[in-house]
N, C-alpha and C positions, 0 to 999 in steps of 0.2 A: 504493500500500500504506500502511495507517494505522500510525502510530507509537504509537498508544494501547495501553496494556497493559490487558487485560480486568480488570474489578473483582475477579473471583475469584482471579486471579493476584496482584493487589496484596494481597489479603487474606492469601494464603498467605505472601507475602514479609514482611508486617507481623508475622505470628506468628513467623516465623523470626528476624527482627531482634530482637523483644522477648525471645525465649528465649535469644538469644545473650548478652544482658547487655552488649552493646557500645553505643556511641554515646549512652549515658545515656538511652536510651528504655526505660521500665519496663513499658509495657503495649502490647499489640497495637493498642489504640485510638489511642494516641499515635503509633505508627509509621504507622498507616493514615492519620491526618490529615495527617502530614507528607508522606507519599507522594502523596496526592491533591493537595496544594499544589504539589509538584514537577511532577506531570504537567500541572497546569493552567498552569504556567509554561513548558511545552514540554520539560521534562527527563524522563529516565527516572526512575520512582519510586524506584529504588535510590539515586539521587543524594541524596535527602532524608537517608538515613542517614549519608552522607558529609559533607554540608554543614551539617546542622542538629544542634542539641542541644535537649533539652527541659529547661528550668531553671525550677523552681518552677511547673510546669504551663504554662509559656509557651514557644512555639517561638522559638528563637534561632539566627540565621544566624552561623556562625563568621566571625571577622574575616578569615581568609584567603579564605574563600569570597566574602565581601562584596567584598574587594579584587579577586578574580578576575573577578567580574561587572562591576565598574567598569572594569577594564582591557579586558575583552572588548567593552565598549560604547564604547571609544575614550578612556577616562580615563587619566590619568597621575598619578604621585605621585613627588616628589623629597624624600627625607629629609634635613633640614638638621641636626637634632640627634637623638641617640639614646642617652640615658643613663638610669640609674636615677632621676635627679632630674627630667629634662626631655626630652620628645620633641616634635619639630616636623616637620611634613610640609607640603609645598606640593602641593595637589590641583588638577588642571586638567582641563577637559573642553570640547570645542568648543561645547557647548550651554550650559555654565554658567560659563565663565570660569575664573579662577584664584583660589585662596584659601589662605592660610597658616594652619595650625591648630596650636596649641601646647597641650599638656597637661603640667602639672607635678605632682610629688608633693604640693606644697603645696596645689594646687587640690583634689586628692583629699581631703586632710585637712580643708580648710575646709568641704567639703560632706558630710563624714561618711562617706566611702567607705573610708578607710584604717582598718581595724579589726583587732584582734589575731587572728592565724590566717587572715586572708583572703589572697586572691591578691595583694593590693596589698603585703603584707609579703614574700611569697615570690617574686613575679615582678613587681616594680614596673615594669620597662621594658616588659614584654609588656602589662601592663594599660594603661599610658599609650599605647602604640602602638594598642591596640584602640580606645581612646576617640578617638584622633585619626582613625583610619580611619572609624569610624562618623559622627563629626561632620563630617569633611571630605567624605565621599561624600554624606551626607544633605544637605549645604549646596550642593555643586557640581552633583551629578546624582542627585537623590533617586529618579528613576524606576527605578533598578535595585535599590533596597532598600526600596521602599515598604512600610511597615507592619511591618518586622522590625527586631530589635535584635541586638546581639552577646551571647554568653553572659556576657561581663563586665558589660555593662549590666544584663541581666536579673538577674544575681546580686546586684547592688547595689539592686535594687528591693525594696520591702517584699513579703514573701511573701503570697500570696492568703489572705484571712481564711477560716478554716474555718467552714462553715455547720453549724448544728445542726439535726438532723432534728426536725420539729415534727409532732405528731399533728394532721392536718387534719380529722378527724372524718369523718362519712359523705360518700360521694362526691357525693350529690345536693346537700348543703349547699355543698360546695366549688364545684360547677358553678354554683350560684346566685350565689355571691359573685363568681366570675369574670365572670358576665354583668353584675352590678351595676357592677363595676370598669370593664368595657368601655363600658357606657352612660355612666358618669360622665366617662370620658376622651374619648369620641367628639367630634370636632370641635376638641379642644384641640391647640395647637401647643406642643411642648416645645423650649426653647432650651437647648442644652448648654453647660456651662462646662468647658473642657478644661484639664487641668494637664499641663505638659510631662513626658514620660516615661510617660504613661498613654494607652493606645489608647481606653479607654472614657471617657465623660464623668464628671467628678468629681461634678457635680450637674446637674439639669435644672430649668428654670424655665418657668412658664406664660406669662409676659409679660416685656417688656424691662425694666420697672422692677424686678421681682424679680431678673432676671439681673444688672442693674447692681449691686444690693446684694451679691450673691454675689461678683461680680468685685472690688468694692472690699474686701470682707472678705478675699479671697485676697491682694490687694495688701498689705493691712495686715499679714497674717501674715508675708509675705516681709520687709517692711520692719522688723518688730518682732523678727525672729529674732536671737538673740544669738550664734548659731553661724556665721553667714555674714558674710563680709567685704563691703565696699561694692561691690567689683567683681563678686562672685558674685551679690549682690542685683540689681545692674543687669542682669546676664545673665539671671537668672531672670525678672525683670520683662519683659524684651524677649521671652523665649520664651513667657511667659504671654500677652502682647499678640499675638504672631504666631499662637499656637495658636488664638486666639479672634477672628481677623480677620474671619471671615465674619459673626459676630453683631455685632461692633463696627460694621461697615459699615451695619447696619440701624438704628443709633441715630440720633436726630435730631441736628442740628449741635451744640447746646449740650451735650447729654449726651455725645456723642462726644468733645467737647473736654475734658470733665471726666475721662472714662475715660482718654484718651490722656495727659493731664497727670499723672494719678495714677500711670500706669505708666512715665512718662518722668522722674520726679523721685525723689529720695531724701531728702525732707524728713523731719524727725523726726516720729515717730508717738507 
């Protein structure tokens, strides 16, 4: 007997969830998307309403749900510190080893997360715990949370830019422009530059030389920031390097050495 819920039934549930006003899901389309994700993961679609929030148009897995997945997969966590100023947890999994993760309120301030009226002011301990959970699980056993973030992380991201509707003219003109664009791009390979915290590429380049320039520009921006401490800069540079490891591996030896040296140092810019 199949455990799959028919599409029509999921559609009805999505409408009901959206109308209820619960779970921070505002539209039936948002609820539907989350329910399909849940079913694809082998869970009942209704689990999506329990485990997910939609924040700024992005799906976010609640920290408790993330922790539950980690523990169900054999992971463990031991909390060493748990105050409004500092939270430390030791995360371990048979497949990923053990890692101690610490988040402090000072770290949140240094990277601009602690803002007036935010959850960081109202519930600092909970926000620090959520950050520890996400970083710890993503580092030790990322397989159980691939591609998703906690509501606390998503809330700290910049809101999606509002797109302005543009009059595209007559349909036949638009079709012709699309054809030209496809012909122009046919055969081209686009190399993505990823920025930590973003699922989509920050930019795309048509060759390695252009990508290298974009990478160095991003490194320069991190190093030149007046808001970040040296420790935070080092962490962001490491995350930038790790996020783009696939493209870095394609570089020739001299270029790769320059890129790695730029990301591994904090010389004055």
